Each structure stands twice: as structure tokens, then as C-alpha cells.
mmCIF file of the N, C-alpha and C atoms, coordinates in Angstrom:
data_MODEL
# 
_entry.id   MODEL 
# 
loop_
_atom_site.group_PDB 
_atom_site.id 
_atom_site.type_symbol 
_atom_site.label_atom_id 
_atom_site.label_alt_id 
_atom_site.label_comp_id 
_atom_site.label_asym_id 
_atom_site.label_entity_id 
_atom_site.label_seq_id 
_atom_site.pdbx_PDB_ins_code 
_atom_site.Cartn_x 
_atom_site.Cartn_y 
_atom_site.Cartn_z 
_atom_site.occupancy 
_atom_site.B_iso_or_equiv 
_atom_site.pdbx_formal_charge 
_atom_site.auth_seq_id 
_atom_site.auth_comp_id 
_atom_site.auth_asym_id 
_atom_site.auth_atom_id 
_atom_site.pdbx_PDB_model_num 
ATOM 1   N N  . MET A 1 1  ? 157.285 122.713 70.920 1.00 0.00 ? 1  MET A N  1 
ATOM 2   C CA . MET A 1 1  ? 157.011 122.245 72.261 1.00 0.00 ? 1  MET A CA 1 
ATOM 3   C C  . MET A 1 1  ? 155.559 122.538 72.594 1.00 0.00 ? 1  MET A C  1 
ATOM 4   N N  . ALA A 1 2  ? 154.925 121.595 73.281 1.00 0.00 ? 2  ALA A N  1 
ATOM 5   C CA . ALA A 1 2  ? 153.523 121.776 73.661 1.00 0.00 ? 2  ALA A CA 1 
ATOM 6   C C  . ALA A 1 2  ? 153.267 121.065 74.991 1.00 0.00 ? 2  ALA A C  1 
ATOM 7   N N  . ASP A 1 3  ? 152.245 121.553 75.686 1.00 0.00 ? 3  ASP A N  1 
ATOM 8   C CA . ASP A 1 3  ? 151.875 120.981 76.978 1.00 0.00 ? 3  ASP A CA 1 
ATOM 9   C C  . ASP A 1 3  ? 150.461 120.419 76.922 1.00 0.00 ? 3  ASP A C  1 
ATOM 10  N N  . LEU A 1 4  ? 150.261 119.327 77.651 1.00 0.00 ? 4  LEU A N  1 
ATOM 11  C CA . LEU A 1 4  ? 148.963 118.681 77.752 1.00 0.00 ? 4  LEU A CA 1 
ATOM 12  C C  . LEU A 1 4  ? 148.635 118.521 79.229 1.00 0.00 ? 4  LEU A C  1 
ATOM 13  N N  . LEU A 1 5  ? 147.456 118.982 79.628 1.00 0.00 ? 5  LEU A N  1 
ATOM 14  C CA . LEU A 1 5  ? 147.007 118.845 81.004 1.00 0.00 ? 5  LEU A CA 1 
ATOM 15  C C  . LEU A 1 5  ? 146.027 117.680 81.079 1.00 0.00 ? 5  LEU A C  1 
ATOM 16  N N  . LEU A 1 6  ? 146.393 116.659 81.854 1.00 0.00 ? 6  LEU A N  1 
ATOM 17  C CA . LEU A 1 6  ? 145.493 115.532 82.107 1.00 0.00 ? 6  LEU A CA 1 
ATOM 18  C C  . LEU A 1 6  ? 144.860 115.759 83.468 1.00 0.00 ? 6  LEU A C  1 
ATOM 19  N N  . GLY A 1 7  ? 143.549 115.849 83.491 1.00 0.00 ? 7  GLY A N  1 
ATOM 20  C CA . GLY A 1 7  ? 142.853 116.103 84.739 1.00 0.00 ? 7  GLY A CA 1 
ATOM 21  C C  . GLY A 1 7  ? 142.071 114.901 85.219 1.00 0.00 ? 7  GLY A C  1 
ATOM 22  N N  . ASN A 1 8  ? 141.837 114.872 86.525 1.00 0.00 ? 8  ASN A N  1 
ATOM 23  C CA . ASN A 1 8  ? 141.044 113.843 87.191 1.00 0.00 ? 8  ASN A CA 1 
ATOM 24  C C  . ASN A 1 8  ? 141.664 112.452 87.040 1.00 0.00 ? 8  ASN A C  1 
ATOM 25  N N  . ILE A 1 9  ? 142.988 112.395 87.125 1.00 0.00 ? 9  ILE A N  1 
ATOM 26  C CA . ILE A 1 9  ? 143.657 111.099 87.023 1.00 0.00 ? 9  ILE A CA 1 
ATOM 27  C C  . ILE A 1 9  ? 143.719 110.439 88.402 1.00 0.00 ? 9  ILE A C  1 
ATOM 28  N N  . ASP A 1 10 ? 143.854 109.144 88.412 1.00 0.00 ? 10 ASP A N  1 
ATOM 29  C CA . ASP A 1 10 ? 144.006 108.388 89.656 1.00 0.00 ? 10 ASP A CA 1 
ATOM 30  C C  . ASP A 1 10 ? 145.278 108.865 90.349 1.00 0.00 ? 10 ASP A C  1 
ATOM 31  N N  . GLU A 1 11 ? 145.181 109.198 91.625 1.00 0.00 ? 11 GLU A N  1 
ATOM 32  C CA . GLU A 1 11 ? 146.334 109.734 92.343 1.00 0.00 ? 11 GLU A CA 1 
ATOM 33  C C  . GLU A 1 11 ? 147.467 108.724 92.486 1.00 0.00 ? 11 GLU A C  1 
ATOM 34  N N  . HIS A 1 12 ? 147.185 107.441 92.297 1.00 0.00 ? 12 HIS A N  1 
ATOM 35  C CA . HIS A 1 12 ? 148.201 106.409 92.457 1.00 0.00 ? 12 HIS A CA 1 
ATOM 36  C C  . HIS A 1 12 ? 148.823 105.966 91.128 1.00 0.00 ? 12 HIS A C  1 
ATOM 37  N N  . VAL A 1 13 ? 148.395 106.532 90.024 1.00 0.00 ? 13 VAL A N  1 
ATOM 38  C CA . VAL A 1 13 ? 148.952 106.147 88.731 1.00 0.00 ? 13 VAL A CA 1 
ATOM 39  C C  . VAL A 1 13 ? 150.402 106.648 88.643 1.00 0.00 ? 13 VAL A C  1 
ATOM 40  N N  . THR A 1 14 ? 151.268 105.806 88.107 1.00 0.00 ? 14 THR A N  1 
ATOM 41  C CA . THR A 1 14 ? 152.681 106.177 88.002 1.00 0.00 ? 14 THR A CA 1 
ATOM 42  C C  . THR A 1 14 ? 152.945 106.945 86.706 1.00 0.00 ? 14 THR A C  1 
ATOM 43  N N  . ASP A 1 15 ? 154.083 107.606 86.674 1.00 0.00 ? 15 ASP A N  1 
ATOM 44  C CA . ASP A 1 15 ? 154.490 108.318 85.462 1.00 0.00 ? 15 ASP A CA 1 
ATOM 45  C C  . ASP A 1 15 ? 154.603 107.349 84.288 1.00 0.00 ? 15 ASP A C  1 
ATOM 46  N N  . ALA A 1 16 ? 155.149 106.178 84.538 1.00 0.00 ? 16 ALA A N  1 
ATOM 47  C CA . ALA A 1 16 ? 155.297 105.173 83.479 1.00 0.00 ? 16 ALA A CA 1 
ATOM 48  C C  . ALA A 1 16 ? 153.939 104.720 82.961 1.00 0.00 ? 16 ALA A C  1 
ATOM 49  N N  . GLU A 1 17 ? 152.952 104.575 83.848 1.00 0.00 ? 17 GLU A N  1 
ATOM 50  C CA . GLU A 1 17 ? 151.611 104.171 83.418 1.00 0.00 ? 17 GLU A CA 1 
ATOM 51  C C  . GLU A 1 17 ? 150.952 105.257 82.577 1.00 0.00 ? 17 GLU A C  1 
ATOM 52  N N  . ILE A 1 18 ? 151.187 106.508 82.921 1.00 0.00 ? 18 ILE A N  1 
ATOM 53  C CA . ILE A 1 18 ? 150.648 107.610 82.112 1.00 0.00 ? 18 ILE A CA 1 
ATOM 54  C C  . ILE A 1 18 ? 151.265 107.567 80.726 1.00 0.00 ? 18 ILE A C  1 
ATOM 55  N N  . ASN A 1 19 ? 152.574 107.391 80.656 1.00 0.00 ? 19 ASN A N  1 
ATOM 56  C CA . ASN A 1 19 ? 153.255 107.335 79.364 1.00 0.00 ? 19 ASN A CA 1 
ATOM 57  C C  . ASN A 1 19 ? 152.742 106.167 78.525 1.00 0.00 ? 19 ASN A C  1 
ATOM 58  N N  . GLU A 1 20 ? 152.590 104.997 79.151 1.00 0.00 ? 20 GLU A N  1 
ATOM 59  C CA . GLU A 1 20 ? 152.085 103.812 78.448 1.00 0.00 ? 20 GLU A CA 1 
ATOM 60  C C  . GLU A 1 20 ? 150.664 104.055 77.929 1.00 0.00 ? 20 GLU A C  1 
ATOM 61  N N  . PHE A 1 21 ? 149.832 104.656 78.750 1.00 0.00 ? 21 PHE A N  1 
ATOM 62  C CA . PHE A 1 21 ? 148.459 104.969 78.361 1.00 0.00 ? 21 PHE A CA 1 
ATOM 63  C C  . PHE A 1 21 ? 148.431 105.901 77.147 1.00 0.00 ? 21 PHE A C  1 
ATOM 64  N N  . LEU A 1 22 ? 149.217 106.970 77.197 1.00 0.00 ? 22 LEU A N  1 
ATOM 65  C CA . LEU A 1 22 ? 149.239 107.928 76.092 1.00 0.00 ? 22 LEU A CA 1 
ATOM 66  C C  . LEU A 1 22 ? 149.775 107.304 74.813 1.00 0.00 ? 22 LEU A C  1 
ATOM 67  N N  . GLU A 1 23 ? 150.818 106.517 74.924 1.00 0.00 ? 23 GLU A N  1 
ATOM 68  C CA . GLU A 1 23 ? 151.387 105.874 73.734 1.00 0.00 ? 23 GLU A CA 1 
ATOM 69  C C  . GLU A 1 23 ? 150.388 104.915 73.094 1.00 0.00 ? 23 GLU A C  1 
ATOM 70  N N  . ARG A 1 24 ? 149.550 104.294 73.904 1.00 0.00 ? 24 ARG A N  1 
ATOM 71  C CA . ARG A 1 24 ? 148.505 103.394 73.383 1.00 0.00 ? 24 ARG A CA 1 
ATOM 72  C C  . ARG A 1 24 ? 147.546 104.155 72.464 1.00 0.00 ? 24 ARG A C  1 
ATOM 73  N N  . TYR A 1 25 ? 147.373 105.439 72.704 1.00 0.00 ? 25 TYR A N  1 
ATOM 74  C CA . TYR A 1 25 ? 146.465 106.260 71.895 1.00 0.00 ? 25 TYR A CA 1 
ATOM 75  C C  . TYR A 1 25 ? 147.197 107.135 70.883 1.00 0.00 ? 25 TYR A C  1 
ATOM 76  N N  . GLY A 1 26 ? 148.464 106.829 70.623 1.00 0.00 ? 26 GLY A N  1 
ATOM 77  C CA . GLY A 1 26 ? 149.193 107.477 69.543 1.00 0.00 ? 26 GLY A CA 1 
ATOM 78  C C  . GLY A 1 26 ? 150.012 108.693 69.929 1.00 0.00 ? 26 GLY A C  1 
ATOM 79  N N  . PHE A 1 27 ? 150.087 109.023 71.206 1.00 0.00 ? 27 PHE A N  1 
ATOM 80  C CA . PHE A 1 27 ? 150.888 110.170 71.644 1.00 0.00 ? 27 PHE A CA 1 
ATOM 81  C C  . PHE A 1 27 ? 152.365 109.797 71.652 1.00 0.00 ? 27 PHE A C  1 
ATOM 82  N N  . PRO A 1 28 ? 153.224 110.774 71.383 1.00 0.00 ? 28 PRO A N  1 
ATOM 83  C CA . PRO A 1 28 ? 154.653 110.513 71.547 1.00 0.00 ? 28 PRO A CA 1 
ATOM 84  C C  . PRO A 1 28 ? 154.981 110.482 73.039 1.00 0.00 ? 28 PRO A C  1 
ATOM 85  N N  . PRO A 1 29 ? 156.130 109.951 73.409 1.00 0.00 ? 29 PRO A N  1 
ATOM 86  C CA . PRO A 1 29 ? 156.512 109.983 74.825 1.00 0.00 ? 29 PRO A CA 1 
ATOM 87  C C  . PRO A 1 29 ? 156.672 111.435 75.291 1.00 0.00 ? 29 PRO A C  1 
ATOM 88  N N  . TYR A 1 30 ? 156.244 111.709 76.503 1.00 0.00 ? 30 TYR A N  1 
ATOM 89  C CA . TYR A 1 30 ? 156.414 113.063 77.015 1.00 0.00 ? 30 TYR A CA 1 
ATOM 90  C C  . TYR A 1 30 ? 157.834 113.224 77.549 1.00 0.00 ? 30 TYR A C  1 
ATOM 91  N N  . ASP A 1 31 ? 158.272 114.488 77.643 1.00 0.00 ? 31 ASP A N  1 
ATOM 92  C CA . ASP A 1 31 ? 159.633 114.777 78.097 1.00 0.00 ? 31 ASP A CA 1 
ATOM 93  C C  . ASP A 1 31 ? 159.700 115.205 79.555 1.00 0.00 ? 31 ASP A C  1 
ATOM 94  N N  . ALA A 1 32 ? 158.613 115.750 80.067 1.00 0.00 ? 32 ALA A N  1 
ATOM 95  C CA . ALA A 1 32 ? 158.585 116.185 81.468 1.00 0.00 ? 32 ALA A CA 1 
ATOM 96  C C  . ALA A 1 32 ? 157.161 116.056 81.990 1.00 0.00 ? 32 ALA A C  1 
ATOM 97  N N  . ILE A 1 33 ? 157.057 115.809 83.296 1.00 0.00 ? 33 ILE A N  1 
ATOM 98  C CA . ILE A 1 33 ? 155.753 115.708 83.937 1.00 0.00 ? 33 ILE A CA 1 
ATOM 99  C C  . ILE A 1 33 ? 155.788 116.502 85.231 1.00 0.00 ? 33 ILE A C  1 
ATOM 100 N N  . GLN A 1 34 ? 154.708 117.223 85.470 1.00 0.00 ? 34 GLN A N  1 
ATOM 101 C CA . GLN A 1 34 ? 154.553 117.960 86.717 1.00 0.00 ? 34 GLN A CA 1 
ATOM 102 C C  . GLN A 1 34 ? 153.212 117.567 87.307 1.00 0.00 ? 34 GLN A C  1 
ATOM 103 N N  . ARG A 1 35 ? 153.221 117.001 88.499 1.00 0.00 ? 35 ARG A N  1 
ATOM 104 C CA . ARG A 1 35 ? 151.982 116.601 89.171 1.00 0.00 ? 35 ARG A CA 1 
ATOM 105 C C  . ARG A 1 35 ? 151.364 117.834 89.820 1.00 0.00 ? 35 ARG A C  1 
ATOM 106 N N  . ILE A 1 36 ? 150.047 117.942 89.707 1.00 0.00 ? 36 ILE A N  1 
ATOM 107 C CA . ILE A 1 36 ? 149.315 119.075 90.272 1.00 0.00 ? 36 ILE A CA 1 
ATOM 108 C C  . ILE A 1 36 ? 148.232 118.508 91.177 1.00 0.00 ? 36 ILE A C  1 
ATOM 109 N N  . GLU A 1 37 ? 148.339 118.807 92.447 1.00 0.00 ? 37 GLU A N  1 
ATOM 110 C CA . GLU A 1 37 ? 147.335 118.357 93.403 1.00 0.00 ? 37 GLU A CA 1 
ATOM 111 C C  . GLU A 1 37 ? 146.181 119.350 93.386 1.00 0.00 ? 37 GLU A C  1 
ATOM 112 N N  . GLY A 1 38 ? 144.980 118.824 93.333 1.00 0.00 ? 38 GLY A N  1 
ATOM 113 C CA . GLY A 1 38 ? 143.798 119.672 93.325 1.00 0.00 ? 38 GLY A CA 1 
ATOM 114 C C  . GLY A 1 38 ? 142.842 119.243 94.414 1.00 0.00 ? 38 GLY A C  1 
ATOM 115 N N  . ALA A 1 39 ? 141.708 119.853 94.440 1.00 0.00 ? 39 ALA A N  1 
ATOM 116 C CA . ALA A 1 39 ? 140.677 119.538 95.426 1.00 0.00 ? 39 ALA A CA 1 
ATOM 117 C C  . ALA A 1 39 ? 140.065 118.179 95.088 1.00 0.00 ? 39 ALA A C  1 
ATOM 118 N N  . GLY A 1 40 ? 140.807 117.124 95.374 1.00 0.00 ? 40 GLY A N  1 
ATOM 119 C CA . GLY A 1 40 ? 140.316 115.776 95.100 1.00 0.00 ? 40 GLY A CA 1 
ATOM 120 C C  . GLY A 1 40 ? 140.426 115.349 93.654 1.00 0.00 ? 40 GLY A C  1 
ATOM 121 N N  . ARG A 1 41 ? 141.001 116.173 92.813 1.00 0.00 ? 41 ARG A N  1 
ATOM 122 C CA . ARG A 1 41 ? 141.120 115.853 91.387 1.00 0.00 ? 41 ARG A CA 1 
ATOM 123 C C  . ARG A 1 41 ? 142.554 116.059 90.921 1.00 0.00 ? 41 ARG A C  1 
ATOM 124 N N  . PRO A 1 42 ? 143.418 115.099 91.175 1.00 0.00 ? 42 PRO A N  1 
ATOM 125 C CA . PRO A 1 42 ? 144.814 115.248 90.759 1.00 0.00 ? 42 PRO A CA 1 
ATOM 126 C C  . PRO A 1 42 ? 144.949 115.390 89.241 1.00 0.00 ? 42 PRO A C  1 
ATOM 127 N N  . SER A 1 43 ? 145.950 116.151 88.844 1.00 0.00 ? 43 SER A N  1 
ATOM 128 C CA . SER A 1 43 ? 146.224 116.386 87.428 1.00 0.00 ? 43 SER A CA 1 
ATOM 129 C C  . SER A 1 43 ? 147.712 116.213 87.176 1.00 0.00 ? 43 SER A C  1 
ATOM 130 N N  . ALA A 1 44 ? 148.052 116.137 85.904 1.00 0.00 ? 44 ALA A N  1 
ATOM 131 C CA . ALA A 1 44 ? 149.454 116.078 85.501 1.00 0.00 ? 44 ALA A CA 1 
ATOM 132 C C  . ALA A 1 44 ? 149.622 116.963 84.272 1.00 0.00 ? 44 ALA A C  1 
ATOM 133 N N  . LEU A 1 45 ? 150.629 117.822 84.317 1.00 0.00 ? 45 LEU A N  1 
ATOM 134 C CA . LEU A 1 45 ? 150.972 118.663 83.181 1.00 0.00 ? 45 LEU A CA 1 
ATOM 135 C C  . LEU A 1 45 ? 152.149 118.010 82.481 1.00 0.00 ? 45 LEU A C  1 
ATOM 136 N N  . LEU A 1 46 ? 151.936 117.620 81.237 1.00 0.00 ? 46 LEU A N  1 
ATOM 137 C CA . LEU A 1 46 ? 152.951 116.904 80.465 1.00 0.00 ? 46 LEU A CA 1 
ATOM 138 C C  . LEU A 1 46 ? 153.522 117.818 79.395 1.00 0.00 ? 46 LEU A C  1 
ATOM 139 N N  . THR A 1 47 ? 154.825 117.822 79.257 1.00 0.00 ? 47 THR A N  1 
ATOM 140 C CA . THR A 1 47 ? 155.506 118.630 78.248 1.00 0.00 ? 47 THR A CA 1 
ATOM 141 C C  . THR A 1 47 ? 156.084 117.714 77.184 1.00 0.00 ? 47 THR A C  1 
ATOM 142 N N  . PHE A 1 48 ? 155.784 118.044 75.931 1.00 0.00 ? 48 PHE A N  1 
ATOM 143 C CA . PHE A 1 48 ? 156.276 117.300 74.772 1.00 0.00 ? 48 PHE A CA 1 
ATOM 144 C C  . PHE A 1 48 ? 157.165 118.232 73.962 1.00 0.00 ? 48 PHE A C  1 
ATOM 145 N N  . HIS A 1 49 ? 158.466 117.996 73.981 1.00 0.00 ? 49 HIS A N  1 
ATOM 146 C CA . HIS A 1 49 ? 159.386 118.868 73.247 1.00 0.00 ? 49 HIS A CA 1 
ATOM 147 C C  . HIS A 1 49 ? 159.283 118.661 71.742 1.00 0.00 ? 49 HIS A C  1 
ATOM 148 N N  . ALA A 1 50 ? 158.999 117.445 71.309 1.00 0.00 ? 50 ALA A N  1 
ATOM 149 C CA . ALA A 1 50 ? 158.988 117.135 69.880 1.00 0.00 ? 50 ALA A CA 1 
ATOM 150 C C  . ALA A 1 50 ? 157.602 117.259 69.252 1.00 0.00 ? 50 ALA A C  1 
ATOM 151 N N  . ALA A 1 51 ? 156.606 117.675 70.027 1.00 0.00 ? 51 ALA A N  1 
ATOM 152 C CA . ALA A 1 51 ? 155.240 117.771 69.496 1.00 0.00 ? 51 ALA A CA 1 
ATOM 153 C C  . ALA A 1 51 ? 154.803 119.228 69.421 1.00 0.00 ? 51 ALA A C  1 
ATOM 154 N N  . SER A 1 52 ? 153.996 119.509 68.421 1.00 0.00 ? 52 SER A N  1 
ATOM 155 C CA . SER A 1 52 ? 153.445 120.860 68.295 1.00 0.00 ? 52 SER A CA 1 
ATOM 156 C C  . SER A 1 52 ? 152.100 120.928 69.008 1.00 0.00 ? 52 SER A C  1 
ATOM 157 N N  . GLU A 1 53 ? 151.663 122.138 69.266 1.00 0.00 ? 53 GLU A N  1 
ATOM 158 C CA . GLU A 1 53 ? 150.349 122.338 69.882 1.00 0.00 ? 53 GLU A CA 1 
ATOM 159 C C  . GLU A 1 53 ? 149.264 121.744 68.980 1.00 0.00 ? 53 GLU A C  1 
ATOM 160 N N  . GLU A 1 54 ? 149.366 121.974 67.687 1.00 0.00 ? 54 GLU A N  1 
ATOM 161 C CA . GLU A 1 54 ? 148.386 121.444 66.731 1.00 0.00 ? 54 GLU A CA 1 
ATOM 162 C C  . GLU A 1 54 ? 148.412 119.915 66.706 1.00 0.00 ? 54 GLU A C  1 
ATOM 163 N N  . GLY A 1 55 ? 149.599 119.324 66.768 1.00 0.00 ? 55 GLY A N  1 
ATOM 164 C CA . GLY A 1 55 ? 149.706 117.872 66.781 1.00 0.00 ? 55 GLY A CA 1 
ATOM 165 C C  . GLY A 1 55 ? 149.027 117.257 68.004 1.00 0.00 ? 55 GLY A C  1 
ATOM 166 N N  . LEU A 1 56 ? 149.212 117.878 69.166 1.00 0.00 ? 56 LEU A N  1 
ATOM 167 C CA . LEU A 1 56 ? 148.550 117.378 70.368 1.00 0.00 ? 56 LEU A CA 1 
ATOM 168 C C  . LEU A 1 56 ? 147.041 117.564 70.292 1.00 0.00 ? 56 LEU A C  1 
ATOM 169 N N  . ARG A 1 57 ? 146.595 118.656 69.683 1.00 0.00 ? 57 ARG A N  1 
ATOM 170 C CA . ARG A 1 57 ? 145.141 118.885 69.533 1.00 0.00 ? 57 ARG A CA 1 
ATOM 171 C C  . ARG A 1 57 ? 144.491 117.775 68.702 1.00 0.00 ? 57 ARG A C  1 
ATOM 172 N N  . ARG A 1 58 ? 145.197 117.295 67.698 1.00 0.00 ? 58 ARG A N  1 
ATOM 173 C CA . ARG A 1 58 ? 144.656 116.205 66.877 1.00 0.00 ? 58 ARG A CA 1 
ATOM 174 C C  . ARG A 1 58 ? 144.497 114.919 67.681 1.00 0.00 ? 58 ARG A C  1 
ATOM 175 N N  . LEU A 1 59 ? 145.356 114.713 68.661 1.00 0.00 ? 59 LEU A N  1 
ATOM 176 C CA . LEU A 1 59 ? 145.315 113.504 69.484 1.00 0.00 ? 59 LEU A CA 1 
ATOM 177 C C  . LEU A 1 59 ? 144.424 113.652 70.719 1.00 0.00 ? 59 LEU A C  1 
ATOM 178 N N  . GLN A 1 60 ? 144.213 114.849 71.149 1.00 0.00 ? 60 GLN A N  1 
ATOM 179 C CA . GLN A 1 60 ? 143.480 115.131 72.379 1.00 0.00 ? 60 GLN A CA 1 
ATOM 180 C C  . GLN A 1 60 ? 142.112 114.454 72.431 1.00 0.00 ? 60 GLN A C  1 
ATOM 181 N N  . GLY A 1 61 ? 141.381 114.473 71.351 1.00 0.00 ? 61 GLY A N  1 
ATOM 182 C CA . GLY A 1 61 ? 140.046 113.895 71.309 1.00 0.00 ? 61 GLY A CA 1 
ATOM 183 C C  . GLY A 1 61 ? 140.014 112.394 71.552 1.00 0.00 ? 61 GLY A C  1 
ATOM 184 N N  . ARG A 1 62 ? 141.129 111.730 71.356 1.00 0.00 ? 62 ARG A N  1 
ATOM 185 C CA . ARG A 1 62 ? 141.189 110.283 71.582 1.00 0.00 ? 62 ARG A CA 1 
ATOM 186 C C  . ARG A 1 62 ? 141.073 109.923 73.063 1.00 0.00 ? 62 ARG A C  1 
ATOM 187 N N  . ILE A 1 63 ? 141.479 110.853 73.948 1.00 0.00 ? 63 ILE A N  1 
ATOM 188 C CA . ILE A 1 63 ? 141.490 110.526 75.374 1.00 0.00 ? 63 ILE A CA 1 
ATOM 189 C C  . ILE A 1 63 ? 140.613 111.432 76.228 1.00 0.00 ? 63 ILE A C  1 
ATOM 190 N N  . ASN A 1 64 ? 140.177 112.567 75.704 1.00 0.00 ? 64 ASN A N  1 
ATOM 191 C CA . ASN A 1 64 ? 139.348 113.471 76.498 1.00 0.00 ? 64 ASN A CA 1 
ATOM 192 C C  . ASN A 1 64 ? 138.028 112.788 76.852 1.00 0.00 ? 64 ASN A C  1 
ATOM 193 N N  . ASN A 1 65 ? 137.660 112.827 78.130 1.00 0.00 ? 65 ASN A N  1 
ATOM 194 C CA . ASN A 1 65 ? 136.446 112.195 78.664 1.00 0.00 ? 65 ASN A CA 1 
ATOM 195 C C  . ASN A 1 65 ? 136.475 110.673 78.577 1.00 0.00 ? 65 ASN A C  1 
ATOM 196 N N  . LEU A 1 66 ? 137.652 110.097 78.519 1.00 0.00 ? 66 LEU A N  1 
ATOM 197 C CA . LEU A 1 66 ? 137.809 108.649 78.493 1.00 0.00 ? 66 LEU A CA 1 
ATOM 198 C C  . LEU A 1 66 ? 137.839 108.126 79.924 1.00 0.00 ? 66 LEU A C  1 
ATOM 199 N N  . PHE A 1 67 ? 137.178 106.997 80.160 1.00 0.00 ? 67 PHE A N  1 
ATOM 200 C CA . PHE A 1 67 ? 137.180 106.370 81.483 1.00 0.00 ? 67 PHE A CA 1 
ATOM 201 C C  . PHE A 1 67 ? 138.426 105.511 81.592 1.00 0.00 ? 67 PHE A C  1 
ATOM 202 N N  . TRP A 1 68 ? 139.309 105.857 82.530 1.00 0.00 ? 68 TRP A N  1 
ATOM 203 C CA . TRP A 1 68 ? 140.575 105.150 82.710 1.00 0.00 ? 68 TRP A CA 1 
ATOM 204 C C  . TRP A 1 68 ? 140.880 105.039 84.195 1.00 0.00 ? 68 TRP A C  1 
ATOM 205 N N  . ARG A 1 69 ? 141.092 103.846 84.655 1.00 0.00 ? 69 ARG A N  1 
ATOM 206 C CA . ARG A 1 69 ? 141.421 103.574 86.062 1.00 0.00 ? 69 ARG A CA 1 
ATOM 207 C C  . ARG A 1 69 ? 140.406 104.192 87.022 1.00 0.00 ? 69 ARG A C  1 
ATOM 208 N N  . GLU A 1 70 ? 139.149 103.905 86.734 1.00 0.00 ? 70 GLU A N  1 
ATOM 209 C CA . GLU A 1 70 ? 138.032 104.311 87.594 1.00 0.00 ? 70 GLU A CA 1 
ATOM 210 C C  . GLU A 1 70 ? 137.787 105.826 87.630 1.00 0.00 ? 70 GLU A C  1 
ATOM 211 N N  . HIS A 1 71 ? 138.310 106.558 86.643 1.00 0.00 ? 71 HIS A N  1 
ATOM 212 C CA . HIS A 1 71 ? 138.117 108.003 86.566 1.00 0.00 ? 71 HIS A CA 1 
ATOM 213 C C  . HIS A 1 71 ? 137.848 108.408 85.119 1.00 0.00 ? 71 HIS A C  1 
ATOM 214 N N  . THR A 1 72 ? 136.988 109.386 84.951 1.00 0.00 ? 72 THR A N  1 
ATOM 215 C CA . THR A 1 72 ? 136.808 109.984 83.629 1.00 0.00 ? 72 THR A CA 1 
ATOM 216 C C  . THR A 1 72 ? 137.800 111.138 83.542 1.00 0.00 ? 72 THR A C  1 
ATOM 217 N N  . ILE A 1 73 ? 138.806 110.958 82.711 1.00 0.00 ? 73 ILE A N  1 
ATOM 218 C CA . ILE A 1 73 ? 139.869 111.958 82.635 1.00 0.00 ? 73 ILE A CA 1 
ATOM 219 C C  . ILE A 1 73 ? 139.529 113.043 81.623 1.00 0.00 ? 73 ILE A C  1 
ATOM 220 N N  . SER A 1 74 ? 140.155 114.185 81.817 1.00 0.00 ? 74 SER A N  1 
ATOM 221 C CA . SER A 1 74 ? 140.035 115.267 80.848 1.00 0.00 ? 74 SER A CA 1 
ATOM 222 C C  . SER A 1 74 ? 141.426 115.516 80.264 1.00 0.00 ? 74 SER A C  1 
ATOM 223 N N  . ALA A 1 75 ? 141.452 115.944 79.034 1.00 0.00 ? 75 ALA A N  1 
ATOM 224 C CA . ALA A 1 75 ? 142.713 116.258 78.369 1.00 0.00 ? 75 ALA A CA 1 
ATOM 225 C C  . ALA A 1 75 ? 142.567 117.622 77.703 1.00 0.00 ? 75 ALA A C  1 
ATOM 226 N N  . GLN A 1 76 ? 143.486 118.500 78.014 1.00 0.00 ? 76 GLN A N  1 
ATOM 227 C CA . GLN A 1 76 ? 143.424 119.855 77.471 1.00 0.00 ? 76 GLN A CA 1 
ATOM 228 C C  . GLN A 1 76 ? 144.819 120.282 77.029 1.00 0.00 ? 76 GLN A C  1 
ATOM 229 N N  . VAL A 1 77 ? 144.932 120.688 75.773 1.00 0.00 ? 77 VAL A N  1 
ATOM 230 C CA . VAL A 1 77 ? 146.186 121.233 75.282 1.00 0.00 ? 77 VAL A CA 1 
ATOM 231 C C  . VAL A 1 77 ? 146.283 122.663 75.799 1.00 0.00 ? 77 VAL A C  1 
ATOM 232 N N  . MET A 1 78 ? 147.376 122.953 76.447 1.00 0.00 ? 78 MET A N  1 
ATOM 233 C CA . MET A 1 78 ? 147.551 124.265 77.058 1.00 0.00 ? 78 MET A CA 1 
ATOM 234 C C  . MET A 1 78 ? 148.136 125.248 76.049 1.00 0.00 ? 78 MET A C  1 
ATOM 235 N N  . PRO A 1 79 ? 147.651 126.486 76.084 1.00 0.00 ? 79 PRO A N  1 
ATOM 236 C CA . PRO A 1 79 ? 148.224 127.498 75.188 1.00 0.00 ? 79 PRO A CA 1 
ATOM 237 C C  . PRO A 1 79 ? 149.664 127.778 75.594 1.00 0.00 ? 79 PRO A C  1 
ATOM 238 N N  . PRO A 1 80 ? 150.480 128.229 74.657 1.00 0.00 ? 80 PRO A N  1 
ATOM 239 C CA . PRO A 1 80 ? 151.878 128.510 74.991 1.00 0.00 ? 80 PRO A CA 1 
ATOM 240 C C  . PRO A 1 80 ? 151.960 129.633 76.034 1.00 0.00 ? 80 PRO A C  1 
ATOM 241 N N  . ALA A 1 81 ? 152.950 129.550 76.878 1.00 0.00 ? 81 ALA A N  1 
ATOM 242 C CA . ALA A 1 81 ? 153.151 130.590 77.896 1.00 0.00 ? 81 ALA A CA 1 
ATOM 243 C C  . ALA A 1 81 ? 153.498 131.904 77.212 1.00 0.00 ? 81 ALA A C  1 
ATOM 244 N N  . ARG A 1 82 ? 152.902 132.953 77.707 1.00 0.00 ? 82 ARG A N  1 
ATOM 245 C CA . ARG A 1 82 ? 153.183 134.280 77.147 1.00 0.00 ? 82 ARG A CA 1 
ATOM 246 C C  . ARG A 1 82 ? 154.482 134.794 77.709 1.00 0.00 ? 82 ARG A C  1 
ATOM 247 N N  . GLU A 1 83 ? 155.280 135.326 76.827 1.00 0.00 ? 83 GLU A N  1 
ATOM 248 C CA . GLU A 1 83 ? 156.550 135.935 77.249 1.00 0.00 ? 83 GLU A CA 1 
ATOM 249 C C  . GLU A 1 83 ? 156.319 137.426 77.393 1.00 0.00 ? 83 GLU A C  1 
ATOM 250 N N  . GLU A 1 84 ? 156.653 137.936 78.551 1.00 0.00 ? 84 GLU A N  1 
ATOM 251 C CA . GLU A 1 84 ? 156.402 139.361 78.839 1.00 0.00 ? 84 GLU A CA 1 
ATOM 252 C C  . GLU A 1 84 ? 157.627 140.165 78.513 1.00 0.00 ? 84 GLU A C  1 
# 
């Protein structure tokens, strides 16, 4: 399981449009999405149950700093949550 944080996305983009966009660049479908409101820069945290952190890192460069829907988006693979 791995998480991908998409930053600076258009606030009106739908979950389906995000999935379609990612699949166009070779990503597997995500399993969960969490919208994160920021100071004018909405983000989405996507969880991929069938993808590894390393697998997402290989794909990350395809979309990081890509101009999509009038925004330059960022893509960051999140480190696994630490279990205390």
C-alpha cells in the first residue's frame, strides 16, 4: 500500500477526473481519496492498495510539475505512516 499526495489541483476537479488523469500516465486506479483544503492550494491524498511506494515513485516523475487544468500540480509519494 502506498499514498500519493497531489498538490495544487483545481478545486473543481472530480474524483473520476483525477483517476482518469492518473491512468493516462500509467498509474493504477486509486482505492481511496481524501481531499485536503489548503490556503488556496487544494490537494488530494490518494491511497493505492495494490501499489508499492517504489512503484509510485517510478511513476511520480511523469506528473510532478505538470500543467493540468490551469494549475501546475505537484506529486509526492508519502512515506509510510509510523506505527508507535
